[in-house]
N, C-alpha and C positions, 0 to 999 in steps of 0.2 A: 322605289320612292314614289310611284303613283298610289301605292296603297290600297284602300277599299274602293276607290273612285271607280276603277275599272271593274272590281267586282260587282259593284251595284249595276255598272251599265250591262254586264254580262247577263247577268242573271235577274237584276231588280230588286234585290234583298240584302239588307244589312245583317251580318253577323261578326261576333268578335268572340275570343276566347281568354278567358282569366283562369290561372292556376289550372290550365287542362281542362276548365269546364266551359263549354258552349251552350249559350242559351240568348234568347231574344224575346223579353218580355214588352218591348217597346212598341207603341203603336205606329210610330212613324221615323224616320231617319232624322226628321226636323226635331222631334224629341230628343234623341241622342245628343244631338249639337246644344239643345237648351239645356240638358240636364248635366253635361260635363263642361259645355261651353268654353269659357274662358278660365275657368278656375284652373290655376297652376295645379295640377294633381302630381305628386312625385309616390303616390302609393304603388304604382307600377313603373315597369320598364317596358318599352315596346321593344319585342325582340325580332321581328319580323315586318317589312313593308313588302318590298318587290323580290320574291322568290317563289320557287316552285318546288316543293318535295315530293308531291304526288304521292302521300301514304295514304292508305285508307284508315288509320288508326286516327291521325290528326287532322288530317283536312277535310272539313265538311262542307266548305263553300268554296267557290271559284274566287280567283284573284289574290291579291295579297291580303290573306286573311291576318287581321291584326291579332298577334298573338302578345298577351301581358302576362307578367309574373309579379305579383305583389311581393314587396319588400319583407324581408324575415329580420327578425332580431337576432343577436348573437350574444357571447359571453361577455364582448367588448359593450360599454356604454357608448350610444351615439345619438346626437343631437341635431337638429337642423332647424334654422329659424330664418324666415326671410320676410320682406315687406317692401311694398312700394308706396312710400307715403303720399298722402293727399296733396299732389303738386297743383297748385291753381294756375301757375304761369305757363304750363305746357299748351300748346295749341294745335288743334287739328291740322295738318298743313294744306287741307282741302279748303279751309276756311280761315287762314291767316289774315286776309285781307279785312275780313268782317271782325276779327278778334274773337273768334268762338274758341272757348276754353275747353280743354280737355283735363277732366278730373279723374284720377285713378288712384285708387287706395287697395292694394292687395297685401294679403298677410297671412303668414301660417308657420307652422312648425310641427315637428315630430320628435317623438323620443322613444329610443329602442334600447333594449338590454335584456339582461337574465332576469327571470323570476327564480329561477334554480339553476345554476351554472351546470352548463352540460346536457341538461335534460329539457327545461323548460324557459321559452322566450318570448318577448312578446314586442309590438309595435304599436303606436298610438299617434294618430295625427289629426289636425284640423287645418283646414284650408278656406280662405275666404276672398270675396272680391266685391268692392263697392265701386263702381264706374259710371261715369257721365260724360257724354260727348255733346256738345252743342253744335245744333245744325241750324243754318240759314235756309228755311223753307219758303218755297215759293209756289203758287198754283194759279191756275186760272179761273177766275171769277166772272160773273155778270157785271157789266157798267151799270151804272146808276140808270142811264136814260132806258137802255135794254130792259133792265129788271122792271121798271115801271111800265114801259109798253107790254111785257108779257103778263104782269099782274093785272093790267087793266083788261087784257084781252082773255086771259085765262086764269080765274082766280083759283081753279083746282090745283095749280102749280104753286101755290103760296107756301106750301110747306117745305117745297124743294129749294124756292128762291131764299127762305129764312134761313136754311141750313148753311147758305155761301154767305161767308164774311164781306163786309164792305172792304174796298181798297181804293188808296187814294190816287193811283197811277192813272193815267189817262191812256186812251187806246186809239189808233188810228182807224181801227174797224167799227168802233162804236158799240161792239158788241160784248168784247171781253177785255178783260184788263188782269193785271199780274196782282196778287195777294201777297205781300211780305209779312213773314213772321219769323220768329224763333222757337225751336223746338230742342228736345234734348233726347237722346238715348240713353236709358239707363240699365244698368244691369247689377243684380246683386246675387251671390251664391255663397253658401256655406256647405263643407263636405267635412264629415267626421269619419275616420278610419280606425279599425283595430283588429290587429291580427295576433294570435296566440300559436305558437309551436310547440309540440311535444314530442321528444324523442325517448325511447327506452334507455335505460342506464347502459353505458359502455359496458362491453363485456358479455350482455345478454345475448342469449342464441348465438353464441361463438362469434362474436363481433358483427353480427347481422341485426342491429336495433329496427324494431318498428318506428315509424314517424308518423306525425298526423298535424293538421292545422285546423284552426277555425278562423273564419274572416267573417267581418261585418263592416259594412260602410253605409251611409245615408247621406243625401243631400237635399237641400233646398235652394231651388233658384228662380229668379223672377226677371223677365226682361219686358221693359215697356219702351215702346218706341213709335215714332210718328208712323201713321199707317196712311200709305200711297194709297191715291185715288186712281191711279193709271197715268194721268198727266199731271206730276207735281204731288204736292201736300197742302193740306188745308190744316185742319184743327183735329182731325181724327187720330185716335190712338189705338194701340193694339198692346195688349198684356198677354203675357206667355207665363204660365208657372210650372214648374216641374218638381215632383217629390219622389224621387227613386231610392230605393234601398235594397240591399241583398245580403244573404246569409250564405256563406259556403263552408264546407268542410271536406276535408280529405284524409285517407288513412292509407298509408303503404306498408305492406307485411311481406317481407322476404322470408319464403320458407325454406330457401338454402340459395348458395350463390347462383343457381341457373333457374330459379323459378320465384316470381314475385307477383303480388297482388296490389292493386292501386284501384281504390274506391273512392268516388266522388259523389257528393250531394250537395244540392244548392236550390234556394228558394230566392227568386228575384221578382220584387213588386214595384210598380211606378204609378203615378198619378200624373195628368197634363190637365190643365185648364188653360182656355183660350177665349179671350174677351176683345171684341171689337167695339170700341165706343166710338160711335158715329155723331156728327153734328145733326143728322137728319134724325127726326123723331120717328124713326120707323124701322122694321126689320129688313126692308129692302135697301139694296145698294142701288145706285142710279148711276149710270155712265151715258154722258153727253159729249160728242167730239167737239173739240175746242175748249171744253169746260173740263177743270179737274174732277173725276168722279167723287161721288159720295158713298161713304161705306156705311152699311146698315149696323144697327145694334144686335150683335149677335153672339152666342155663348156656346162653348162645346166643352164637354169633360169626359175624358177618358181615363180607366183604370186597367191595369193589366199585370198579371201575375203568371209566373212561370216555376214549375216544379220539375227538378231533374234528378235523376239517379243513373249513375253509370259505372261500371265494373270493368275492368281491362286485366288480362294475365299476360305476363311477359315471360318467355320460356326461351331459354337458351340451350341449344343442342348442337354441338361441333360448330359448323361454320353457319348454322341458321339461328336467327334470332326471331321468334315467333311473337306476334301480339295478336290476341284473342279478345273481343270486348263487345258490350252491349251497352245500350243506354235507353233510357224511355224518358220521356218528358210530356208535361201536360201544361196546355197554354190556355189563357183564359182573358178575355177582355171584356170590359163593361162600358159603354159608352152611351151618351145622349147628349142632345143637343136642342137649342132654342128653335124657333120658326125661322126660315130663311128665304129670301127671295131676291130677284136683281130685274131691274127695268132698264132696256137699252133704248135710247132713242138714237136715230140714225145720223141725225145733223141737228145744227142749230136752228134751221127752219123747222125741221120735224118737231123740236122742242117747244118753239113758238106757239105752233098750232096745236101742240098736245097730242101728236101723232107717234104713240108708242110703237118701236120696231118689232121687240120681241120682249116677253116677261116670263120669268120662271118663280115658283113658290113651292116650297116645302113646309108642311105643318111640323110641328115641334116632335121630335124622336124621343119617345120615353126610353126609360134605361132598358138596357138589353145587356145579356151576358152571353157571349160567344165562347164555345170549349173546342179546342181541339187535342188530340192525343198525337204523338208521332214517337217512332220507335227507329232504333238504329243498330246495326250490328257489323261486325268487320273483322277481317282476317288479313294479316300483314306478315309477309316473310321477308325480313332482310338477310339476304344470302352473301356471304363474302366466297363468291365463285373462285377468286385468285386472291393473291396476296394484295394485288393492286387493282382488283376490281370489285366493286359491292353493287348487287342488283338488288332492286326491290320490287316486290310483285305482290299486290292487294287486292281487294274485293270488299265493297263496302254496300250494304244494303239498307236502304232508306224507306220508311212506311210513314205515310201521312195520312191520318184517318180524314174523314168527311168533317168540316167544320159544322157545328149545330148551335142552335140557341138554346138555352139550358130550359126555358119554359114552352118552347116549340111555338113561339110567336112569329117567327121571321117568316116572310112570304117570297120565296125566289121568283123571279120573272125572267121566262124565257120562251119564246115563240117557239122554237124549234122542240123543246121537251116538254113544255107545258100545256099545250093546245092552243086554240085560237084566242083565246082571252089572255094569254100571256102569263097569268097569274097562275102559280102553283098553288095547293093547299098548304094552309100554316103548316110549320114542322116539316115540310118535304125536305129532302136532301138537296144541300146548295150545290154539289157536283158529283160526277161519278168518282168511284174509288179507284186509285192508280196505285196498284200493290206491286207492280214489277219494276221499281226503281234499283236497279243493279248496276253499280259503278265500279269499273275496274280501274286499276292504277298501276303504273309501270314506270320504273326510274333507274338509273344506272349512274354510277360514278366511277370514272377510271383514272388512275395516275400512271402516265407513261413510264415505262422504265429502260426506254431506249431513247436515243436522239442526243440533241445538245444539252448542255448541263442546265441551261436555263429552262429547258422542258422536262428533263428527266428529274422526277422526285420532287419537283416544285411546281408542278401545274396538276390542276384536277380539272377534269372534263366531266360536266353532268349533263344528262337530257332525262325527258320524262314526258308522260302524256297521262291525262285523265279525263273521266266524265263525272260531273257534279249534277245531282238533281236538287231543286228547290221547290218548296211550296209557297215561297214570299211570306210578307208579313200576313198576321191573321187580319188586319184592317183591310188589306186589299180584298178580301172575301165577304167584306161586310155589307155589300149592297142590300141583300134581302132583308135587314132589319129597316131600312128606309121605306120598304114597300108596305111597312105596318100602318103607315100614314099616307095621305094622298099628297101627290105631286102632280104640279100643273106646268103645262108649257103653252104660252099663247104667242101668236105672232101676227103681223098685219096682214098676211097674206090669207088666212082664213077667218080673220076679225077686223076687217077694214075699218071699223070704228074704234079700234082698241085705243084707250087713252089712259091717263092717270087719274086717279088711282085705279089700279087694277083688281081690287077686291070685286066689284059687281060683275066682271067677267069671269071670274072663278066660279060663281054662282049659276053660270049660264051652263045648259046642259048640250052646248053644240059639239060639232065634231072636233077632233083634233085639241082638246083643252087638257085632257087627262094624261098623265104621264107616268113614268116608273124608273126604278133603277134597274137595268137589266144586266145580266151576267151568264155566259155561257156555261150551262151544266154539264157540258160533254168536254170540257177543257182537260188537257193533259198537264201534268207538272213540267215546269221549266227546267231545261238541262242546258248544260254547256260543256263542250269538249276544249280541252286546254293542252297545249304543248310547249316544251321549253327546252332550249340549248344554252350553255354558258360553259365559259372557260375562266378559271381563276387561276393566275400565275405570279409567281416573283421573278420579274424578268431581270431584276438586278437587286442588290445588296439594299436592304432599308425600302425596298418597293413591293406592293401588292397592289396587282390589277384585276379588274373583273369585266367580262363582258358577256352580256345576256341577249337572247332573243327570246321573246314571249309571244304566243299567238293563242287566240281564243275565239270561239264562235258561240253564240247563244241561239237557243230555239224556243219556241212557245213561250215568249217571253210576256209579261202582263202588257197590255196595250189599252187604253182608255178612247173610246170612239163613241159614235153615234148610229142609230139605226132608225128605221121608219121615216125616212126622208121623201120628200115630194120627187117623184119620177118626172123629170122634165119633159118626157115623150107624152104622158097622160094626165100631167099637172095633177095627180092624185097620190097619197101614200097608201102603201099596201095594206096598213091597218088605219083607217080614216078615223077611227074612234080614238086614236091617240096622236099626238103631237110628236115632235122627234123626241127619242128616248137615248138618254146615257147608256152606253154598253162597254162592259169590260170583259175582255178575253185574253186568253194567252195565244196570242196572234202574231207575236213581236220576233224579231230575229236580230242579230248584231254580230259584227266581227271587230277584232281588236288585234293590232300588231304593236309591239313594243320593242324597241333596242335601246339597251341601256349599258352604261360604261360607268365604272367607278375607279379610282386610284388613290391610293394612300402611301404616304411618305413618312418614314420615321427618321427624324434628321437627327444627327448628333446633338449630345446635350438634353434630350428629352423632348423636343420639339415635334409635333404632329400635324400633318397636312392631309385633308381628306377632300375630293372633288367628285360630283357626279353628275351625269348628264342622261337624261331620257329623251328620246323622241316616240312618240305614239300617235296612233290614228284609230278611233273607235267611229263606226259606222254602224246605224240602226235606222230603224223604220218606224222611230218615235216611241220604243219601249218605255214604259215608266220605269224610272229609277228611284222612286220615293222621293225624290227632290221636288218635283212638278214638272213633268213632260207635257210638251204642247200637245194639243188637241190637232186632229188631222184637218188639214185644208179641205180635202175631199174624202169622206169615209170611205166612199166606194174604190178608192185607189191607193191602197196601203204602200204599193211600191214607188207611188209618187212622193212619198214621205221620206225616201230613203236618202240619208244624208249625214252629215258629222252629227254626233250625239250631241246633248245637252253638255254634257261634262268631258267634251274632246278637249283634253289637254294635250296641245301638239308638242310642246316643248316645256322641259322643267329641269332645272339645273340649280345646283348647289356648292358651297365650298364651307369648309368648316376648318379652323385652324387653332392650334396651341403651341404658342410660343414662350419658353422662358426668358425673362428680361431682367436686367439690373438697371440702377439708376446711377449714372457716374461709374468711378472704381471703388465699389467698396471695400477693397482689399488696401486702399490707400493708408498709409501710416500716419497720415494727417487726421483721419476720420476716428472719432471715439469707437468703443466696441458697441455702444448701443445705435450709433449712426450706422456703422456697418452691418448691423442686425436689422436695422429696419429699412434697408435699401436692398437687401438680397431677397431671394425667393419670391420674387414677383412673377406674373404669367399673364400673357394677353391672350385673350379668347376672342375669337372673330367667328361670325357666321353670316354667310349671304344666302338668299334664297331668291329664286326667280321662276316665275311661270308665266306661259305664253296665254295669250287671251282666249276666254271661252267664245263659244258661238253666239250669236245674236239672231233671233227669228224676226224678221221685219213683216210687219202686218199692216191691214187696213181695214177702216170701216165700212160697211157694206150694208145696205137697207135689203130686208127679206123680200121686198117686191122687186129688186134687181136681180135677185140670184134664182134661178129656177128651181134648184132643190129645196129653197126656203131655208138653207142652212148657212148662217153667216158667223159661225165662231172659227176665230183664228184664220181669217182669209188674209192671203197675201197680193201684194199689186203686182202689176206688170213690170218685167225688168225691161230699162232702155239699154239696148244693145250699143255696145262701145262706150258707154258712160262709166267711168270708174267710180267704186264705192266710196273711194277717199275723196274729201272736200277737195276744191282747189285750194293749194296752201298748205295742205295736210290736216290730218285729224287733230281735233283740239276738244276741249272740254265743252266748249260753247256750240261746236258742230262736229261729231265724232263721225256720221255718216253721211254721204252726199245725197240730199232729197233728189236731185235732178236725176239719179240713177234709177229712179222707180216711177211708175206713171199708173193711172187709174186702170181698171180691169176692163177689157174689151171682150172677152169671151166668158165662158163660164166660170172659170177659175184663173187666179193670178198666174203669171208664167215664172214670177221669182221662187227659187228655191228655198226649202226649209234651212234655217240656220244658215243664211247666205253670207251674213257679215260676222264681224268679230269685234268684241269689246277691247279695254285696254288691256296690256300686259301689266304684272304686277311684281313688285321687285321690293326687298328690303335688306338693309346691312345691320346687324346686331354686333355689339363689342362689348367688352367688359375686361376688368382686371382682377386677377386672383392672387390672393397672397395665402402662403401657407406658414404657419407658426407652430414650432414645437415648444409646448410649455412645460413647466415641472409635472411630476407626479404621471408621466406618460401620456400627457393629454395632448391631442393633435387639434389644432383650430385652423379653419380653412374660411377666409372672408372673400367674398365676391361682390363686384360692383359693376355695374354697367348700363347699358341702354338698348333695348330693343328699337329696330327701325332708328339708328342712331343718326342718320342724315334727314329725318322726318320726312322722309320721301311721300308724295302724296299718292295712295292707291286709290283708284276709283272703281264704282261698279259699272255695271253695262249701261249702255247710253239708252234712251227712251226711244222705243221702236215702232210706234204706231205711226204710220206713214201720214195718216189723217189729221194728225196733231200739229200744230205749230211748235210744240216741243220734240218734234221728230229729230234724233240724232243727237240730242244733247244729252250730257251727263249731269244728272239731277243730283245725285248723291255720291259721297265718297264711300269707299269699301268699308264694310260694317266691320269694327273691332271685334265684335263678338265672333264673328265667323272667321275673321282674317287673323287672329292671333298677332304675330310680330309683323303683320303687314299692315296693321292699324297705326294710329299715331304713335309717335316717340313716347315709349313708357321707361322710366328710369327704375332699378331694383336694386335691392340690397339683400345679400345672403351671408348666412353665418352658419358653419355646422362645425361640431366638434366629434371627437371619438377619445375614448378612455380605455 
């Protein structure tokens, strides 16, 4: 049930499998979410979430690897059509008081059947979504008096002040006031899918026909949403567009009943465009404590493609089933971006005086094409050691070539391996070659043949362990391309006169201005060790129960940090010609423990009920999970960051039910045949899903002059001993975290731990009615109608966690329906399928 969440935490990479083909052309996991997003895709069925088979042939990445199989056609015609009409009367439960509307229009359908009965079948499908959620937006802006005073004292700040809209509210402080506006998050998406299957004629090759398939799908998605400035929202907007497609083919050839070959090939392509449309006429983002931040106008573009070819032989000899296979994959990404920068003021007083705390700037990055080759080989033996004991032993080899830029333009930066200047020559290798990634796998399944009746022949015990290597996403290793252009870092410690605009200071030749994107060239591939024990039993008639313990440890995980900080003792940087430098290395670690239980009951009359519960705890030292890890408070102390991970879902539970129902007594003789027919064959479907709160990292704004190392990113406040994190009277949307639990920093770094707080829990109940109809000419019709989040329960995002802001502890936005699915506002749906 935890799925790939803990897989990313353990190793920091996203992988998925479709029709036995594994490939990852995506630039980032956020792109995966945008590409598939909330488009209801029935093109595949997900077969695995929380399980651990530990086979060398199938398991290439840790965690609950999502395995999907696309639907196939058959000799019977089948159709499925669904729609969610554009309903303007629905309201987002988080904004009902303001009358905010939730508009949803989803639709789609599929048709499958024979092209040639017995041999050739097809499936074609279209899916679409058009959705809009209104939001009441609030942000902090300068008051009229404060704005006039700053303009009179510092005309150079006019462009920043002009970007802040006017507000009618008054403020007791006389400096800031609240700007009210209305925005909307819109999402559109279209996905088309086609699959054709071919089977040799029955009777060919003594009843062992060849079979093959060709699959193609493509999507176009766009999400536009208000862009947060850190402390609320103003008029900034973010647009994200995705355009993925893939082509895959497979062929299975049985030489005889004991020898089979399975060949797969695939090409996957994806594009992503990201635009930040800010109110400020600049590429610089501006952050000012007490005011909502301004987002600069920035654009990024990425394109990725992957070619994959794999072959596997399956050989059965006596009690042994051997799987021998190999695969090769070619990954390429092309990315470029506009120039970008950030200007930070330490306080409102510093802004009034135009004293910039720190600033960064990166010139436009030209188009670059990064290439990496990967190769895999595996040997798996599934040995039926005894009638009731199956043992699996395997080994998998994974080879990741060193990435390179096709035109040898990229410039790696690493003081340890590139010399005193830090810059290697253009075209130098990104990292050392790691060619010894040998991963053993072992598993066992045992059915007891002694003991009580509930144990004998009705219980299966499974256990296993494995090691997995990963090279992460190719985007993780792209920092050398950013060194083709100039990067700058400025702060007030070395530049006391630093002010806005900062462009004149970039032309200065003073020390500590130049920067770079550094990455360890001596890094090892990330790897994880996993182990699992589970028991599945039928304790009584109609009951099936499963209990699982799963554990994992990750090593050499990706971590983003900073180097070349000021030494507090000498007040100097080790390389004074540079400022502080972003640094990427495989220096992280993590541990995960999961206990899971599920139970299924098959009631008389066809009813089915299933419930499940997970308890889990994931701890890391801020290893990147490709969702957006926090930078460390103190880069010199990685162990100080060890805490619950950003995706530490402590508890997760769910319930599903299917219950046949009737209305009244359809057998009553007073009812007509038509009435009896209409009242029969109804079923009630229910689904409940709940997940405990994710961690929240509480931060504080600090001036560089107040931090001896000059490093002020992701600083945390001091923790007040004995004061609860929960506000008096309990957590509420207006104040989720108690501000009295923290205070200003008295030492070098704050004493509050990373991810010390928690956001709100999430849950939703969905329900529907299903009606099965048998029509003439062997046509079966199924109608389904219902609602997701039928109670319209308001689920909220994490509270604002900057303790320096007056918005601290307040939940500003509801949970995003794009990411939440059934956890978003209530959604009605209609579904009709037929088969013949």
